[in-house]
C-alpha positions in Angstrom: 3.5 -1.9 -39.8 6.2 -4.6 -40.8 9.3 -2.9 -42.2 8.9 -5.4 -45.1 5.0 -4.9 -45.7 3.0 -1.9 -46.4 -0.6 -2.5 -45.3 -2.6 0.3 -46.9 -6.3 0.9 -45.7 -8.7 1.3 -48.7 -11.4 2.7 -46.7 -11.7 6.2 -44.9 -13.2 4.5 -41.6 -12.6 1.0 -40.6 -15.8 -1.1 -40.4 -17.3 -2.4 -37.2 -17.5 -6.2 -37.5 -19.0 -8.7 -35.4 -16.3 -11.5 -34.8 -15.8 -12.0 -38.5 -14.6 -15.1 -40.1 -11.2 -14.6 -41.9 -10.8 -16.7 -44.9 -7.5 -16.8 -46.7 -7.5 -17.9 -50.4 -4.2 -17.1 -52.2 -2.7 -18.9 -55.2 -1.5 -22.5 -54.8 -1.9 -25.9 -56.4 -4.9 -25.8 -58.7 -5.4 -22.1 -57.5 -8.5 -23.7 -55.7 -8.1 -21.3 -52.7 -7.8 -18.3 -55.0 -10.8 -19.4 -57.1 -12.8 -19.8 -53.9 -11.9 -16.4 -52.3 -12.5 -14.6 -55.7 -16.0 -16.2 -55.8 -16.7 -15.3 -52.2 -15.7 -11.6 -52.9 -18.0 -11.4 -56.1 -20.9 -13.2 -54.7 -20.9 -11.4 -51.4 -20.1 -8.2 -53.0 -17.3 -7.7 -50.4 -15.6 -4.1 -50.1 -11.8 -3.8 -50.4 -10.5 -3.2 -46.9 -6.6 -3.2 -47.1 -4.0 -3.7 -49.8 -0.5 -5.2 -49.3 2.7 -4.2 -50.9 6.2 -5.5 -50.4 9.6 -5.6 -52.0 9.3 -9.4 -51.5 6.8 -9.4 -54.4 7.9 -11.2 -57.7 10.2 -8.8 -59.7 7.8 -8.6 -62.7 4.7 -7.0 -63.9 2.2 -7.8 -66.7 1.2 -5.7 -69.7 -2.8 -5.8 -69.9 -5.1 -5.6 -72.9 -5.2 -1.8 -72.5 -1.2 -1.8 -73.0 -0.8 -0.7 -69.4 1.1 -2.3 -66.5 -0.5 -4.6 -64.1 1.4 -5.2 -60.9 0.7 -8.3 -58.6 -1.9 -7.7 -55.9 -2.8 -9.1 -52.5 -5.8 -7.5 -50.9 -8.3 -8.0 -47.9 -11.9 -7.6 -48.3 -14.7 -7.4 -45.9 -18.5 -8.1 -46.0 -20.8 -7.0 -43.0 -24.1 -8.7 -43.0 -27.3 -7.2 -41.4 -27.7 -8.4 -37.7 -31.1 -10.0 -38.5 -29.4 -12.3 -41.1 -27.6 -14.1 -38.4 -24.7 -14.6 -40.8 -21.2 -14.4 -39.6 -19.3 -11.3 -41.1 -16.4 -12.1 -43.3 -12.8 -11.0 -44.0 -11.5 -12.5 -47.3 -7.8 -12.5 -48.2 -7.3 -12.8 -51.9 -4.7 -11.9 -54.6 -2.5 -12.9 -57.6 0.5 -14.2 -55.8 1.9 -15.4 -52.4 5.2 -13.9 -50.9 8.0 -15.9 -52.5 10.5 -16.6 -49.7 10.3 -17.6 -46.1 10.9 -14.0 -44.5 8.2 -12.4 -46.7 5.8 -15.3 -45.9 6.4 -15.1 -42.1 6.2 -11.3 -42.1 3.1 -11.3 -44.1 1.4 -13.8 -41.9 2.2 -11.8 -38.9 0.4 -8.8 -40.5 -2.6 -11.1 -41.3 -2.7 -12.3 -37.7 -2.4 -8.6 -36.4 -5.5 -7.8 -38.4 -7.4 -11.0 -37.5 -6.9 -9.9 -33.6 -7.8 -6.3 -34.4 -11.2 -7.4 -35.6 -11.6 -10.2 -33.0 -11.8 -13.0 -35.4 -12.6 -16.3 -33.7 -10.4 -18.1 -36.0 -8.8 -18.2 -39.4 -9.9 -20.5 -42.4 -6.9 -21.2 -44.8 -7.9 -22.7 -48.1 -5.8 -24.6 -50.6 -5.3 -27.7 -52.7 -3.8 -31.2 -52.4 -2.0 -32.0 -55.5 -2.7 -35.4 -57.3 -1.1 -36.6 -60.5 -4.5 -36.7 -62.2 -7.7 -34.5 -61.9 -10.2 -36.0 -59.6 -13.8 -36.2 -60.6 -14.9 -36.0 -57.1 -12.5 -34.2 -55.0 -12.2 -35.0 -51.3 -11.6 -32.2 -48.8 -9.1 -32.8 -46.0 -8.8 -30.7 -43.0 -6.1 -30.0 -40.4 -5.9 -27.4 -37.5 -3.6 -26.1 -34.8 -6.1 -27.0 -32.2 -8.0 -30.2 -31.6 -11.4 -28.5 -30.8 -11.5 -26.7 -34.2 -10.4 -29.9 -36.1 -13.3 -31.7 -34.4 -15.7 -28.9 -35.4 -14.7 -29.0 -39.1 -14.6 -32.9 -39.4 -18.2 -33.3 -38.0 -20.0 -35.9 -40.1 -22.4 -33.4 -41.4 -19.8 -31.5 -43.3 -18.4 -34.5 -45.3 -14.7 -33.6 -44.7 -12.2 -36.5 -44.5 -11.3 -37.1 -40.9 -7.7 -38.4 -41.5 -5.3 -36.2 -43.2 -2.1 -37.7 -41.8 -0.1 -39.7 -44.5 -2.3 -38.0 -47.3 -0.2 -34.9 -47.7 3.4 -33.7 -47.3 4.4 -30.4 -45.7 2.0 -27.5 -46.0 4.1 -24.7 -47.6 3.2 -21.0 -48.0 0.7 -18.7 -46.3 -1.7 -21.4 -45.4 1.0 -23.5 -43.6 2.6 -20.5 -42.0 -0.8 -19.2 -40.6 -1.4 -22.5 -38.8 2.2 -22.7 -37.3 2.4 -19.0 -36.5 -1.0 -19.0 -35.0 0.1 -21.4 -32.2 2.7 -18.8 -31.3 0.4 -15.8 -31.7 -2.7 -17.4 -30.0 -5.1 -17.6 -32.9 -6.7 -20.7 -33.8 -6.5 -21.7 -37.6 -7.8 -24.4 -39.7 -6.9 -25.4 -43.2 -9.4 -27.0 -45.7 -7.4 -28.5 -48.5 -9.5 -29.9 -51.6 -7.8 -32.3 -54.0 -6.8 -31.3 -57.4 -4.3 -31.8 -60.1 -0.6 -31.1 -59.3 0.0 -29.3 -62.7 0.8 -25.7 -62.0 -1.3 -24.7 -65.1 -4.4 -26.7 -64.1 -7.4 -24.7 -62.7 -9.0 -26.7 -60.0 -12.6 -25.6 -60.3 -14.2 -28.7 -59.0 -11.9 -28.5 -55.9 -13.0 -25.0 -55.4 -16.5 -25.9 -55.8 -16.4 -28.4 -52.9 -14.7 -25.7 -50.7 -17.6 -23.4 -51.6 -20.1 -25.9 -50.9 -18.6 -26.8 -47.4 -18.4 -23.0 -46.3 -22.0 -22.6 -47.5 -23.1 -25.6 -45.5 -21.4 -24.6 -42.3 -22.1 -20.9 -42.3 -25.4 -20.6 -44.2 -24.2 -17.8 -46.5 -26.7 -18.9 -49.3 -24.0 -18.9 -51.8 -25.3 -19.6 -55.3 -23.1 -22.3 -56.6 -24.9 -22.1 -60.0 -23.2 -18.9 -60.7 -19.9 -20.9 -61.0 -21.0 -21.3 -64.5 -19.0 -22.1 -67.6 -19.0 -18.4 -68.6 -17.7 -17.4 -65.0 -15.0 -20.2 -65.4 -13.9 -19.0 -68.7 -13.5 -15.4 -67.2 -11.6 -16.9 -64.4 -9.3 -18.6 -66.6 -8.4 -15.3 -68.4 -7.8 -13.8 -65.0 -5.7 -16.6 -63.8 -3.2 -16.5 -66.7 -0.7 -14.3 -64.9 -1.3 -16.0 -61.5 -0.5 -19.4 -63.2 2.8 -18.1 -64.5 3.9 -16.6 -61.1 2.7 -19.8 -59.3 4.6 -22.1 -61.8 7.6 -20.1 -61.1 7.3 -20.3 -57.4 6.6 -24.1 -57.6 9.6 -24.7 -59.5 11.8 -22.9 -56.8 9.8 -24.7 -53.9 11.5 -25.8 -50.7 13.7 -29.0 -50.7 11.7 -32.0 -49.6 8.4 -31.1 -51.3 8.9 -33.5 -54.2 7.9 -36.9 -53.2 7.6 -40.2 -55.0 5.6 -40.1 -58.2 2.6 -41.5 -56.5 2.7 -39.2 -53.5 0.1 -36.4 -52.8 1.5 -33.2 -51.5 0.2 -29.6 -51.0 2.2 -26.4 -51.7 0.9 -23.0 -50.8 
């Protein structure tokens, strides 16, 4: 265990998973990764496997409607499917926040990669958003990877992912970016799927998340019911995202130098 991170098992016995797909969906621009991960957890009825704690968390808590304190969370869930379903098992990384500095981000990603290797994950899928200065009606999904074979797999014509990302985005900052880079050093393939969304830190990128869910559904045949991303669910998600958006806005305001491009630039953070 990292000296910085406490990784706490939430089950008595670790599950036996068959080469699960690890999907990371932590808050970033538009919270498209978070919305997607939350939807997957709810739709698949995934079970909490690990919780993460660190002194690198934001130094704040929220008071909830019961007048009690809520602390920020990062959690890993799992879903084991019956063998006859022929669906790939899942690990889903979700939470309210991301690590807020470079050391915290790298050490956190080290822990995630260790878990991915422990469960023999074939690769990691990192989800996020590409920030535009207006909300797209029909968001495009872009893809990058730390291996050419995985990039080719995810940009096949049948999935409808944009084939060229170079020049469309700036640096990929946060857990999604570090998982890509650190994966090269630690020998685990990683792909990032980035959906267009509004750059406003208080914007909720449901349409971008819908595209990511559609793509995952198409590729892995999970039979996810996109109709459940209804107006009522979206309203509930808005309430749940209030605290995340405040933390995210603070992180964006203190983002690394060089992430602020020209006014017409697209960029991705987190």
